[in-house]
C-alpha positions as CSV (number, residue, x, y, z in Angstrom):
1,X,41.2,20.1,28.7
2,X,42.1,23.7,27.9
3,X,39.3,24.0,25.3
4,X,36.8,22.6,27.7
5,X,37.8,25.2,30.3
6,X,37.6,28.0,27.7
7,X,34.2,26.9,26.6
8,X,32.8,26.9,30.1
9,X,34.3,30.3,30.9
10,X,33.1,31.9,27.6
11,X,29.5,30.5,27.9
12,X,29.4,31.5,31.6
13,X,30.5,35.0,30.8
14,X,27.7,35.4,28.2
15,X,25.1,33.9,30.6
16,X,26.2,36.1,33.5
17,X,26.4,39.4,31.7
18,X,23.7,38.8,29.1
19,X,25.6,41.1,26.8
20,X,26.7,40.6,23.3
21,X,30.0,42.4,24.2
22,X,31.3,39.1,25.6
23,X,31.0,36.8,22.5
24,X,32.5,33.4,22.1
25,X,35.6,33.6,20.0
26,X,34.2,32.8,16.5
27,X,37.3,31.2,15.0
28,X,37.7,28.9,18.0
29,X,34.0,28.1,18.1
30,X,33.9,27.1,14.5
31,X,36.8,24.7,15.1
32,X,35.0,22.8,17.9
33,X,33.0,19.7,17.2
34,X,29.8,21.5,18.4
35,X,27.8,23.3,15.6
36,X,28.1,27.0,16.0
37,X,25.5,29.6,14.7
38,X,27.7,32.6,14.0
39,X,24.8,34.9,13.2
40,X,23.4,34.4,16.7
41,X,26.6,33.6,18.5
42,X,25.3,30.4,20.0
43,X,26.0,26.7,19.9
44,X,23.0,24.9,18.3
45,X,21.8,21.7,16.7
46,X,18.8,23.4,15.3
47,X,19.9,23.5,11.6
48,X,20.0,19.7,11.3
49,X,17.0,19.0,13.5
50,X,14.7,21.6,12.0
51,X,14.7,19.7,8.7
52,X,13.3,16.6,10.5
53,X,10.8,18.2,12.9
54,X,8.0,18.6,10.2
55,X,8.1,14.9,9.6
56,X,7.3,14.1,13.2
57,X,3.5,13.6,13.7
58,X,1.0,12.9,16.4
59,X,-1.0,9.7,16.0
60,X,-4.5,9.3,17.6
61,X,-6.1,5.9,17.8
62,X,-9.9,5.8,18.0
63,X,-12.0,2.8,19.1
64,X,-15.3,1.9,17.5
65,X,-18.3,1.7,19.9
66,X,-20.6,-1.3,19.4
67,X,-24.3,-1.1,18.5
68,X,-26.2,1.1,16.0
69,X,-24.2,4.1,14.9
70,X,-25.2,7.4,16.3
71,X,-23.6,10.6,17.6
72,X,-22.8,8.7,20.8
73,X,-21.4,5.6,19.1
74,X,-18.8,7.2,16.8
75,X,-15.2,6.2,17.2
76,X,-13.7,7.9,20.3
77,X,-10.0,8.5,21.0
78,X,-8.6,5.7,23.1
79,X,-4.8,6.5,22.9
80,X,-2.3,8.9,21.4
81,X,1.3,8.6,20.5
82,X,3.9,9.8,18.0
83,X,5.2,8.8,14.6
84,X,7.5,9.8,11.9
85,X,7.1,10.0,8.1
86,X,9.8,8.0,6.3
87,X,8.4,8.2,2.8
88,X,6.8,11.5,1.9
89,X,5.8,10.5,-1.6
90,X,3.8,7.5,-0.4
91,X,2.8,9.1,2.9
92,X,4.3,6.2,4.9
93,X,4.4,6.7,8.7
94,X,6.1,4.5,11.3
95,X,4.9,4.3,14.9
96,X,4.5,1.7,17.6
97,X,2.1,-1.3,17.5
98,X,1.0,-0.5,21.0
99,X,0.0,3.0,19.9
100,X,-2.5,1.7,17.4
101,X,-3.5,-1.6,18.9
102,X,-7.2,-2.1,19.3
103,X,-8.1,0.9,17.2
104,X,-10.7,1.0,14.4
105,X,-9.7,4.4,13.0
106,X,-6.5,6.5,13.1
107,X,-5.8,10.2,12.6
108,X,-2.5,12.0,12.1
109,X,-1.7,15.6,13.1
110,X,1.1,17.3,11.4
111,X,3.3,19.9,12.9
112,X,1.9,22.5,10.5
113,X,-1.6,21.9,11.9
114,X,-3.0,19.7,9.1
115,X,-5.1,16.6,10.1
116,X,-5.3,13.4,8.1
117,X,-7.2,10.1,8.4
118,X,-4.7,7.3,8.2
119,X,-4.9,3.7,6.9
120,X,-3.2,0.9,8.8
121,X,-0.9,-1.0,6.5
122,X,0.3,-3.6,9.0
123,X,1.9,-4.3,12.3
124,X,4.5,-6.4,14.0
125,X,4.1,-7.1,17.7
126,X,7.5,-8.7,18.1
127,X,9.2,-5.4,17.4
128,X,6.3,-3.1,18.4
129,X,6.3,-1.5,14.9
130,X,3.2,-0.4,13.0
131,X,3.0,1.3,9.6
132,X,0.3,3.8,8.6
133,X,-0.3,5.7,5.3
134,X,-1.8,9.1,4.7
135,X,-2.5,10.9,1.4
136,X,-1.3,14.5,1.3
137,X,1.0,16.9,-0.5
138,X,3.9,18.9,0.8
139,X,4.9,16.2,3.3
140,X,8.3,16.1,4.9
141,X,10.3,13.0,5.6
142,X,13.1,12.0,7.8
143,X,16.6,11.0,6.6
144,X,17.4,7.5,7.9
145,X,20.9,6.7,9.3
146,X,22.5,3.3,9.8
147,X,22.0,2.4,13.4
148,X,25.0,0.0,13.2
149,X,27.3,3.0,13.1
150,X,26.2,4.3,16.6
151,X,28.5,4.4,19.5
152,X,27.8,4.7,23.2
153,X,28.2,8.4,24.1
154,X,26.7,9.8,20.8
155,X,24.2,12.6,21.3
156,X,20.6,11.6,20.8
157,X,17.4,13.6,20.5
158,X,13.9,12.2,21.1
159,X,10.9,14.0,19.4
160,X,7.2,13.4,20.1
161,X,4.1,14.6,21.7
162,X,4.4,13.7,25.4
163,X,1.8,14.1,28.2
164,X,-0.6,16.1,26.0
165,X,2.0,18.7,25.0
166,X,2.7,19.9,21.5
167,X,5.8,18.6,19.6
168,X,8.6,18.4,22.1
169,X,12.4,17.8,21.7
170,X,14.6,16.3,24.4
171,X,18.3,15.6,24.3
172,X,20.5,12.9,25.8
173,X,23.2,10.4,24.8
174,X,23.3,6.8,23.6
175,X,23.5,5.1,27.0
176,X,24.0,1.6,25.5
177,X,23.5,-0.6,22.5
178,X,22.2,-4.2,21.9
179,X,20.0,-4.0,24.9
180,X,17.7,-7.0,25.4
181,X,15.8,-9.0,28.1
182,X,12.7,-6.8,28.0
183,X,10.4,-9.7,27.0
184,X,10.1,-9.2,23.2
185,X,11.0,-11.8,20.5
186,X,13.3,-9.4,18.6
187,X,15.4,-7.6,21.2
188,X,18.3,-5.3,20.1
189,X,17.4,-1.9,21.5
190,X,19.2,1.4,21.6
191,X,19.2,2.7,25.2
192,X,19.1,6.5,25.7
193,X,18.7,9.0,28.6
194,X,16.9,11.5,26.4
195,X,13.6,12.2,28.2
196,X,10.8,9.9,26.9
197,X,7.4,9.9,28.4
198,X,3.8,8.8,27.7
199,X,2.9,10.1,24.2
200,X,6.5,9.8,22.9
201,X,5.8,6.2,21.9
202,X,6.4,5.7,18.2
203,X,8.3,8.9,17.8
204,X,11.8,9.1,16.3
205,X,15.2,9.0,18.1
206,X,17.5,11.2,16.1
207,X,21.3,11.7,15.9
208,X,22.9,15.2,16.2
209,X,22.3,15.7,12.4
210,X,18.6,15.1,12.7
211,X,18.7,11.7,11.1
212,X,16.6,8.8,12.2
213,X,18.4,6.2,14.3
214,X,15.5,4.5,16.1
215,X,11.8,4.4,17.0
216,X,11.1,5.2,20.7
217,X,9.2,2.2,22.1
218,X,9.5,1.8,25.9
219,X,11.0,3.1,29.2
220,X,12.0,1.6,32.5
221,X,10.6,3.5,35.4
222,X,11.2,3.4,39.2
223,X,7.5,3.1,39.9
224,X,6.0,6.5,39.2
225,X,5.6,5.7,35.5
226,X,7.5,8.8,34.3
227,X,10.9,9.4,32.8
228,X,13.8,8.1,34.8
229,X,16.4,8.5,32.1
230,X,16.2,4.9,30.8
231,X,14.4,4.6,27.4
232,X,14.6,2.2,24.6
233,X,14.3,2.5,20.8
234,X,14.1,0.0,18.0
235,X,17.2,0.6,15.8
236,X,16.7,1.5,12.1
237,X,18.5,-1.8,11.1
238,X,15.5,-3.7,12.4
239,X,12.9,-1.1,11.6
240,X,13.8,-0.9,7.9
241,X,13.5,-4.7,7.6
242,X,10.1,-4.8,9.4
243,X,8.7,-1.8,7.5
244,X,9.9,-3.3,4.2
245,X,8.2,-6.6,4.9
246,X,4.9,-5.0,6.0
247,X,4.8,-2.8,2.9
248,X,5.6,-5.7,0.6
249,X,3.6,-8.5,2.3
250,X,1.3,-6.8,4.8
251,X,3.0,-8.8,7.5
252,X,6.5,-9.8,8.7
253,X,7.8,-13.1,7.4
254,X,10.8,-14.2,9.5
255,X,13.5,-16.7,8.9
256,X,14.6,-19.4,11.3
257,X,17.4,-21.9,11.9
258,X,15.6,-24.7,13.7
259,X,17.4,-24.1,17.0
260,X,15.4,-23.9,20.2
261,X,17.1,-21.3,22.4
262,X,16.9,-20.1,25.9
263,X,18.8,-17.3,27.6
264,X,21.9,-18.1,29.6
265,X,21.6,-17.2,33.3
266,X,23.5,-17.8,36.5
267,X,21.8,-21.2,37.1
268,X,22.3,-22.6,33.6
269,X,25.8,-21.2,33.5
270,X,26.7,-23.2,36.6
271,X,25.0,-26.3,35.2
272,X,27.2,-26.0,32.1
273,X,30.4,-25.2,34.0
274,X,30.7,-21.7,32.6
275,X,31.7,-18.5,34.2
276,X,29.7,-16.2,32.0
277,X,26.1,-15.1,32.1
278,X,25.6,-13.7,28.6
279,X,24.7,-16.0,25.7
280,X,22.0,-18.1,24.2
281,X,21.8,-21.8,25.2
282,X,20.8,-24.3,22.4
283,X,18.2,-26.5,24.1
284,X,17.5,-28.6,21.0
285,X,17.7,-28.6,17.2
286,X,14.9,-29.7,14.9
287,X,15.8,-32.7,12.8
288,X,16.9,-31.7,9.3
289,X,17.1,-28.0,10.2
290,X,19.9,-25.6,9.3
291,X,21.0,-25.6,12.9
292,X,21.5,-29.4,12.8
293,X,23.3,-29.1,9.4
294,X,25.6,-26.5,11.0
295,X,26.5,-29.0,13.7
296,X,24.9,-27.2,16.6
297,X,23.9,-29.4,19.6
298,X,22.0,-29.1,22.8
299,X,24.0,-27.2,25.5
300,X,26.0,-25.3,23.0
301,X,26.1,-21.6,24.1
302,X,26.0,-19.0,21.3
303,X,28.1,-15.9,22.2
304,X,28.4,-14.1,18.9
305,X,26.4,-13.9,15.6
306,X,27.7,-12.0,12.6
307,X,30.3,-10.5,15.0
308,X,27.6,-9.1,17.2
309,X,27.7,-10.0,20.9
310,X,24.8,-12.2,22.1
311,X,23.3,-11.1,25.4
312,X,20.5,-13.7,25.5
313,X,18.2,-15.6,23.2
314,X,16.5,-12.4,22.0
315,X,19.9,-11.2,20.6
316,X,20.0,-14.2,18.3
317,X,16.4,-13.8,17.2
318,X,17.1,-10.1,16.4
319,X,19.7,-11.1,13.9
320,X,18.1,-14.2,12.5
321,X,14.7,-12.4,12.3
322,X,15.9,-9.7,10.0
323,X,18.0,-12.0,7.7
324,X,16.7,-12.9,4.3
325,X,16.2,-16.5,3.5
326,X,19.4,-18.1,2.2
327,X,21.5,-15.7,4.3
328,X,24.6,-17.3,5.9
329,X,25.3,-16.3,9.5
330,X,28.6,-16.7,11.1
331,X,28.1,-18.1,14.6
332,X,30.6,-18.3,17.5
333,X,29.6,-20.7,20.3
334,X,31.0,-22.5,23.3
335,X,30.9,-26.3,23.6
336,X,32.2,-27.7,26.9
337,X,33.8,-24.3,27.5
338,X,35.8,-24.4,24.2
339,X,35.1,-21.7,21.6
340,X,34.1,-23.0,18.1
341,X,32.7,-21.5,14.9
342,X,30.1,-22.5,12.3
343,X,27.9,-21.0,9.6
344,X,24.1,-21.3,9.8
345,X,21.9,-20.8,6.7
346,X,18.6,-19.0,7.4
347,X,15.4,-20.6,6.0
348,X,11.9,-19.1,5.9
349,X,10.0,-20.4,8.9
350,X,6.4,-21.3,8.8
351,X,4.3,-19.0,11.0
352,X,3.1,-21.0,13.9
353,X,4.9,-24.1,12.7
354,X,5.5,-27.1,15.0
355,X,9.0,-28.5,15.1
356,X,9.8,-31.6,17.2
357,X,13.4,-32.2,18.1
358,X,15.0,-35.0,20.1
359,X,14.6,-33.3,23.4
360,X,12.3,-30.3,22.8
361,X,9.4,-29.0,20.8
362,X,8.7,-25.5,19.4
363,X,5.1,-24.5,18.5
364,X,3.3,-21.2,18.0
365,X,6.2,-19.2,19.5
366,X,6.8,-21.4,22.6
367,X,9.4,-24.0,23.4
368,X,8.6,-27.0,25.4
369,X,10.7,-29.8,27.0
370,X,10.3,-32.6,29.5
371,X,10.2,-31.3,33.1
372,X,12.8,-32.6,35.5
373,X,11.5,-34.2,38.7
374,X,12.2,-31.1,40.8
375,X,10.1,-28.9,38.5
376,X,6.9,-30.9,38.6
377,X,5.7,-29.4,41.9
378,X,4.8,-32.8,43.3
379,X,2.4,-33.4,40.4
380,X,2.6,-35.7,37.4
381,X,3.3,-32.8,35.0
382,X,5.9,-34.0,32.6
383,X,6.2,-31.0,30.2
384,X,7.4,-27.5,30.9
385,X,7.4,-24.3,28.9
386,X,11.0,-23.4,28.3
387,X,10.7,-20.1,26.5
388,X,8.0,-17.9,25.0
389,X,8.7,-15.4,22.1
390,X,7.0,-12.0,22.3
391,X,4.5,-11.1,19.7
392,X,3.5,-14.8,19.0
393,X,0.3,-16.7,19.5
394,X,1.8,-18.4,22.6
395,X,2.6,-15.0,24.1
396,X,-0.9,-13.7,23.3
397,X,-2.4,-16.7,24.9
398,X,-0.6,-15.8,28.2
399,X,1.9,-18.7,28.3
400,X,5.0,-17.9,30.3
401,X,8.3,-19.7,30.9
402,X,7.9,-22.2,33.7
403,X,4.3,-23.2,33.0
404,X,3.7,-26.9,33.4
405,X,1.4,-28.3,30.7
406,X,-1.5,-30.3,32.1
407,X,-3.8,-30.9,29.1
408,X,-4.6,-29.7,25.5
409,X,-8.3,-29.6,24.5
410,X,-9.1,-31.6,27.6
411,X,-6.7,-34.4,26.9
412,X,-3.7,-35.1,29.2
413,X,-0.3,-34.9,27.5
414,X,2.7,-36.7,28.9
415,X,5.2,-36.6,26.1
416,X,6.6,-34.2,23.5
417,X,5.2,-36.4,20.8
418,X,1.7,-36.3,22.4
419,X,1.9,-32.6,22.8
420,X,3.0,-32.1,19.1
421,X,0.0,-34.2,18.0
422,X,-2.4,-32.3,20.2
423,X,-1.2,-28.9,19.2
424,X,-1.3,-29.9,15.5
425,X,-5.0,-30.6,15.7
426,X,-7.5,-28.8,13.4
427,X,-9.6,-27.9,16.3
428,X,-9.4,-24.1,16.9
429,X,-9.0,-22.4,19.2
430,X,-6.8,-24.7,21.3
431,X,-7.6,-24.9,25.0
432,X,-4.5,-25.2,27.2
433,X,-4.5,-26.1,30.9
434,X,-1.2,-25.3,32.8
435,X,0.0,-25.5,36.3
436,X,1.6,-22.2,37.5
437,X,2.8,-21.3,41.0
438,X,0.6,-23.8,42.6
439,X,-2.5,-22.9,40.6
440,X,-4.2,-24.3,37.6
441,X,-4.7,-21.8,34.8
442,X,-6.8,-22.2,31.6
443,X,-5.5,-20.5,28.5
444,X,-6.8,-20.1,24.9
445,X,-4.3,-20.4,22.0
446,X,-5.3,-18.9,18.7
447,X,-2.8,-20.1,16.1
């Protein structure tokens, strides 16, 4: 407490007088956790951060006009965002998928004023990560830190090009970890109150030493669309896996366990006789799957995976989705309110595969089950969408949890087996008709 008071008094004295004759005590300042610049007599994080700032870039996405090419039909800027160089030797830049989505050409502006054309290496909608490459010399790169070492209360710095401004640095703290429930398939965000605005997307979130801890990806706003002190970043633990997969395969190949999950909420907790609202409910397990082999059953509630707390289904997907095939994951779950443990082996899942369980079906990123009588809305709709994973064909088609399936390719479906057969057809694209909030909606699924 005494040091805190002394610090406030010393800094206040310098600010009020504006005179170098009232310096902060150098010996004491150097003993504090805050970095102290003795030459200038100020507390500053500049030394660590300045090494990283040259690696932060502005990304401009251009859309190609249709028709014969002319001066009026050249690609025009459609969006801008930020990015960060993680491999200077190869010119590898990480940004957000939503920054480059829909673009036909991409340019990168460096802090030193140089402009490069960039090549898109690959993207991953589920984590909102995209990888670009530029060819240039004298590039800087960021040092990457292990996001699993972060603690709530750590200082954090967001860097980017917000609202048309040049490179901008803002400071805050880590407000929370393992955040989920924002609608993506892989949800394990870092939350910070460092100011993040439009244009910051894809830029780095740094620790107090200037090391990369996450990629800024989204904000929650009170309605005005601006910064309200709630921003989210993809942690480096997930980013490194995604970028590695994209660089190696051009896409992300995720593992799976064969368990169909939904997020625990107040209603399902009451149905299961639980007094918690955080966890992932096992709705079904695919026959012959690792989840079945591990002994998981419908209505089990997963509460921890690899010692990480599970907030909802996205928390489990975040761990399973970045585990190499063959990995063994320790799972803690509740069955009839009693805590139990098991080990699940991750296997490579087929993109868009169809898995039919005893009581549920997973296909193209959506989970289906038989609708209870109270869910049918007075209609003969027997199948309901239980969950939709972000960044999947089902999500892109516009399916949402709660949709009642009416028909597939014009044919009525009344059982999970019939739905599995209809979705497995070679006919592409697949036309879906669903009943939603009293209305009939037609959707197109492109597996």
